[in-house]
N, C-alpha and C positions, 0 to 999 in steps of 0.2 A: 119344778126344778129344785135342786137342793139349795137351801139358803147359804150353806157354808161351802159352796163350790169354789169360791175365791180362795178360801183357806186350803182346800184340797189341792188346788192348782199350785199354790205357793209351796206346799209341802213336797209334792212330787218333783217340782222343779229343783228344790234343794237336794232331795234324796238321790235323784237320778242324774242331776247335773244337766237337765234339759232346759233350754231357754224357755222362758215363760210364754213368749208369743207363739212358739211352736205348739205348746199345749193348747192355748186358746184357739189357734187355727184348727187344730185337730177336733176340738169339741164343737166348734162352729160348723165344720164340715159334717161331722157325725149327726148333729141335730138337723141340719139341712136335709141330709139323706133320709133321716127318719121321718121328717115332716112331709117330704114329697111322697113317701110310701103311704103315709097316713091320710093326707089331705088331697093327693093327686099330683101327678108329675107336671101338669100344665100350669100350675099356679106359679106366678112370678113372686118368689119369696126371697127375703133378705134376712140373714141370721147375724146377730151381733151379740157379743158378750158385754154386758153392762158391768163395768168394773166397780161402780159405786154400789150397786144393788147386789152384786155377786151372783147374777143369774143371766141366763141366755134369753134373749128376746127375739121373737120372729115377727117380721112385718111382711104382710102380703099386699101386693099392688094389683088393683083391678081398674078397668076402664068404666066410666060412668055412662050408662046407656039408658034409653027409654024403656026398652023391653029386654030382659035378660034371657039370653039363649044358652050361655055357658057360665054357670055360677062360679067356676074356677078362675075365670079371667074377666068376668063382667059383674057389675053391681048396678042396681036400679037407682034412679035419681032420688027417689024417696028415701031409700036406705042410706044413700050417700050423704044426704043432707042431715040425717040424724047424726052421722059421724062428723060432718063438716057443713055447717049451714051455708057456706058460700060455694058449695060444690055446683058445678055446671056440667051439662052434657059434653062428653068428649074428654073430660078431665081424667087424669090418672090418679086414683086415690089410694094412698097407703094407710094401712091400719094395723095396729098391733093385735096379734092373735092371743086371746086370753086363755084358751084351753090347750096350750102346748104341753102341759104336764100329762095330758091324756093321749099320749102318742100310741099306746098299745104295746103289747108284749113283743110282737115280732119287730115292730119299728124300734123299740127300745133295745132289743138284742142286736139289731143291725147297727144302731148307734154305738153300742158297746164295742162291737167288733171293729168298727172304723177307728174309734179312739185307741183301742189296743194296738191296732196296726200302725197308726200314726206315731204312737209312743215308741213302738219298737224301731221304726225307721229313724226317729229322732235320736233314740239311744244309740243306734248303730253309728250314726253320724258323730255323736259325741265321743264314742269309743275310738272311732277311726281318727278323729282329730287329736285325741289324747295320745295315741300310740304311733301315729304315722311317722313322727320325727324321732322315734326311739328304736327304729329298726336297726338291728345289729348290736343292741345293748343287752346286758344280762338282766333278767327279771326274776323276782322271787315269788313263789306261790306255794300252795298246799295241794297235794294230790286229792282231787275231789272224787273221781270215779274212773272206771275202766270201760272202754267201749271197743270191742273187737280188736283188742291189742293196742289201741290208742289210749293215751292217758289224758284225762280232762283235768286241767290245772286251774285252780281258783286264784286269780290275781288280785282279788278284792272287789274292784268295780265290775269285773267281768271274768268270764272263763276263757281259757286258751286251750289249744289242742297240741299235745306232743305226739306226733305220729309214731307208729311202731318203727318205721324206717329211720327215724331220727333219735331213737333211743339207743343207749349203749347196750350191746348184747350181754346177756348173762348177768345183768345188774337189775335188781328188783327193788320196787318201792311198794309201800302199802298205803292204803287209804289213810289220809291224815298226815302223812310225812311231808316235811318241808323240802322244797326242791328249787334248784337254780337251773335256768336254761337260757339259751340265746333266743332273742326275739327274731325269728328268721323271716317272717313275712307278715304284713298287715293288709288284709283284704277287705274291700268295701262290698261285702256280700251278705245277704240275709239267708242264703241257702246253706251256708257252711260256716264253720267257726272263723271269725274274723282274724284271730291271732294264731299264728303257727310258730311253735317253739322247736328248738333243736338242742341236743347235747352231743351230737357227733361231728358238727362242723369244726373246721380248724380254727375259725374265729372264736369259738367258745373257749378253747384252751388259751388263746391269746388274751382274751378279755379277762379270764380268771387270773392270769399272771399280772395283767395291768391293775387289777384290784389289789393284789397282794404285794406288788413291788412298786414302791413310790417312785423309784428312778425311771420306771417306764412311763408313768403318768406325767412325770416332769420332762419327758423327752430326752433324758440323759442316756437311758438304755432303750434300744429299739429292737423289736422282734422283726427280723427280716425274712423269716421263713418258718412254716409249720407243716409237718406231715404227721398224720395220725392213722393208726388202726384202732378205732375207738374201743376202749375196754381192755386193750392189751398193751400197746406201746405207742409212744410218740417221740418225735424229735423236734426241737425248736432251735433256730439259729438266732443268736443275739449279737449285737455290737454296741459299743459305747462311744458317745461323742466326746467324752473326756478321758484323757489318758490315765488318770489316777483312779478311775472307776472300773472295776473288773465286772464285765456284764454277766458272766457266768456266776460269779460269787454273789452278785446282787440278786439274781433270780433264785439261787439256792437258799440264801439267807443264813442267819446264825444257826449253826447245828442243823441245817437243812429245814428250818422251820417254814420258810416261805413255800418251797417246792412241796413239802409234805402237806401243807394245807390244800394245795391244788390236787395232789394225788388223792387225798381223802375225799375231796369233792367229786373226783372222777372214779371213786370207789376202787382204788388200787391200780389204776393205769400207770404203767412205768413210763417215766419221762427222762429223756436224754437232753441235756442242755449243752449246746456246742457253740464255740465262737464262729461267727460268720467271717468269711474272708473273700475279697474280690477275685483272688486267684483260684480257679476251680480245683487245681491240684492240691493246694493247701486246705481248701474248704472241704474237699472230699476226705482228706486225711482226718480232719476234725469230725466230720459227719459219720465216719465209720466206727467211731468210738463205741464200745471199749476196745475194739481190735486195733493192733498196731499196724501201720502201713509202711512197707519197705520202699515202694516206688509207685509212681503214678505216671501213666502215659496218656497224654491228652490229644484227642482228635477233635479239633474245633469245628471242622467241616461237618462231621457226622454228629457233633455234640455228644461224644461218647468218651468214657474214661476206662482205661484198663488199670485196675488197682492190684498191685502185687503185695501179698502179705506173707509172713513166715508160715511154714507148713503147719506149725502147731496153733496158728491163729486163724486158720481158714474157716473152721466151723464157727468160730466166734464172729468172724467178719460177715459171714453169710447170715447167721442167726437161725433161729428155729423156723423151718419152712421158708427160708429166704427173707425173713422179716426185717433183719437189720439192713441188708443191702437194698431191699425194696423201699424202706423208709428214707434211706440216704438218697436214693435215686429221685424220689418225689421231692425231697428237700432241695436238691440242686436243680431239679428238672433236667437232668442229664442221664443218659444211659450208662450204667456202671457194670463192668464185667470184672469179677474178682478171680484172681489166679493165685495159686500158691507159688512160692519161690521155685520149688522143684518143677512145677508145671511150666512156669515161665521159662526156666532154663531149657526145658525140653523143647518148647516152642521156638527158642532161638537157635537150636541145633540145626546145622545144615541138613543132616540126614533126616531129621523129623520134618523139616520144611519140604524136603523132596517128596516125602510121603504125602503131604498135604497138596502137593502140586499135581498129583495123579487125579484124573477125572473121577468124580464120584466118591472121593475119599474125604471124609470130614474128620474132625478131631477124635470123635469116638472110635471111628474105624482105624485111624492112625494109631491110637492107643492099643487097639487089638493087635495090630501088626507089631508095634514096639514091644508089647508084653510077650508076643510070640517069638521074639528074638530077631525080628526084622527091623533094624534101626535106620535103614535108608531105603530109597527106591531101588538102588542097585542090588541090594540083597534079595529083592523079590524076583530078580531075573531067574528064569527057569522054574519058578514055583508054579505048580499045576493047580487046576481047579480042585482036585481032591485035597491038595495041601491046604488050600484056602478054607475048604469046608471043615477041616479039623479045628480051625480057629473058632473061638467062642463068638456066637452071634452071626456067623457068615452062612447064608443059605446057598443051596446049589445054584439057583439062577444068578444070584449075586456073584458067586465064585467065578462063573464063566465070564461075566461082564468085567470082573476085576482082572482076569488074565489078559483080556483084550486091552483094557485101559493101561495096565502096566507095560505091555509090549509097545503100545503107542507112545507112552511117556519116555521109555528108554530109547526108543528109536529117535524121538525128537531130541533127547538129551545128547545122544551120540552125535547127531548131526550138528548140534550147537558146538560140541567139543571139537569136531573136525574143522568147523569154520574158524574157531579160535586158534587151533593149531596152525592152520593155513595162514592166518593173519600174522601170527608170531613169526612163522618161517619167512614170510615176505619181508619182515623187518630185520631179518638176520639174527634174531635172538630167540630162536625156537628153543623151548625148554625140552631137554631130553627126557625128563621125567614127567610124561603126560599121563602117567598112571594115576588113578584116583587114590590118593593117600592123604585124607583130611587130617590137618594138624591145627590145633587150636592156637590162638595167639599167646604171647608171653611165655613160650616154651611149654605150655600145658598140652597134655594129650588125654583125650577121653578114653575111658575103659573100652567102650564099644569100638573105638578105632583100633585099639590093640587087638581086640577079638577078630576084627575083620582081617588084619594082617596075618593072623594065625589060622584063619578059616574056621574059627570057633563061633558058637552062639554067644551073643553078648551076655546073656544071663548066666551061662555056664562059667564064663571067665570071671564075672563079677562075684559069683558065689565062691569060686575057688580062691580068689584074692582075699575075700573077707575071712575065709577059713585060715588063710596063711597070716592073717593079722595086719593086712594093709588097711590104711585109714581111708576107706571109701564107703559110700552108702549104697551104691548101685552102679549099673552099667553106664549111667549118664555122668558119673563123677569124673573129676579130672585129677591127673597126677602130674608132677613136674617132670622135666626132661630126664633127669638122672634116675628117678624112680621108674620111668617108662623103659629106659634102657635096661635097668635091673630086671624088670618083669620080662622083657624080651629074652634076656639071657637065661635067667634062672627058672622061669615058669613056662615060657613058650618055646625055649630052645632055639631061638632065631639067631 
C-alpha cells in the first residue's frame, strides 16, 4: 500500500470538501472487495485503516482445527501456535495478512472503481448539502460547453445545467462568457445534473431587481407581481410601505440606472414598472401602461375586466400581437377585454344590442350588419337570404339560418311590445306613440335614428351630413335636439 496514503486522503478531503471518514470508509470497502476477489470470498476478513502508519491493514480470522479441510476458514493447531503459542483447538485466530500489496491487477482495478464510485457519491452529497438551501437564489457561473441545446455552467465547485427550455430565446452566449441564472432545482441524483438553472422564470427578474434596488432588500419596496415573455417584454407591479418612497422611482433609479442594469442582464428585454393597487380597476389602468385608460368595467364574479381606451390608443393598449394586454392579464390574474371608445359606444346602443340578441349573431356578425347599414334588428325585417349573402363573410347556408333567426327574434320582440302596451292600457296611461322612435337621453339624437325616420341607410345619411359640414364622425355619432330638428327640416325634408 502507499505509505503516503494518509496525505492523499487529507488532500482530497480538502480539495473536494468530502469528510475524511467517508474517504476512509470508501478505501476500506474497496480493499475488502479486492481482497475477497484475490484470496477467496469465504474468508472472514476485517479491513482497517491505520491512521498512524498511513496504510490499510487486513486481518483474517480462522478457526483452529486438528485437520484443515478449508484453508480459507480453518488453520491447523501447529500453524496457529506459531502465530500464538497459547492457541487451542476451537479458538478463532486473527492474523494480519502481510501480502496485501499483491492483490493483482484485476483486484486493484476493482478497488479503484469502488473508491471512485464512493468518492462520487460523497461529492454528490456535499454538493447537495451545499446548494439545497440556496434554491431560488441567483448564482454566477461561466459557460463551460453546450450539449444538445442545453448549456453547462461551471459554478466553481460543480457544474449546473441551463436547459434549452429555460434559456431566453434569441439570446446567445459563447463558451467562456460569464452568466447569471436562477437556481431552479437541486436534485440528489447521480444520473443527471444535480443543479438546474433558469433565466426565464418570473423569480429571476424579481431577484435581479432585489440585487439592484436596496429598498427591495430592506422590505421598503415590495414586488407584488411579475409577468414575462422572456426576451421580449415584462411587467412588474411594485408598492411601498413608506409614503415618502416612490416604488416605481426606486426601481428605475437615477437616470434609469437600476432598471437598465436589469435590462442589460436580460439582453434587452423591455420592462414596464407599474404601481400596484388593491382596486383591480385602478391596478389595470396602471398595468395597461403606456396606453391611457378611459373607463374600466369590473365583473368580480367572472373575474374579468372590460377596459375602454381612446380610439387612437387601442393598438398601443393591445400591443404587438396582443403582448401588452396579455402581460397585464397575467399580472392581475384577471381576464381583460380591451375596447375602443367608439366600439364601447356601439355596444351600448340599443340598436346594436338588439342585433346581438338575435340567435347566432356575435359581435363580428353584428359589425357586418352595422357596416352594411342595418343598425338594429328592426332594420333586418324583410331582408332576404340573398341580401344577407351580399354582406361580407356571410355564406348561403348561414344566410338562410339568419332569415329564420331574425324572424323569430322580431316575432318575440313584437309579442313583448304588445304585452307592454296592454299593461300600460290597463293602468289607464297607454302611450299613443307606441311606434319605435329611439331617442337618446339628454336631448341627444343618433344619426342612425334620423336615418331610420327618413327611411335612409345610416351610412348614406352620415356621409351626406359630413359633406354638409356637420360635426359628426359616423352614423353612431349624436347631435343635440336643435341640430336634429335642423337636419329633419333642411336635409331630410320632414
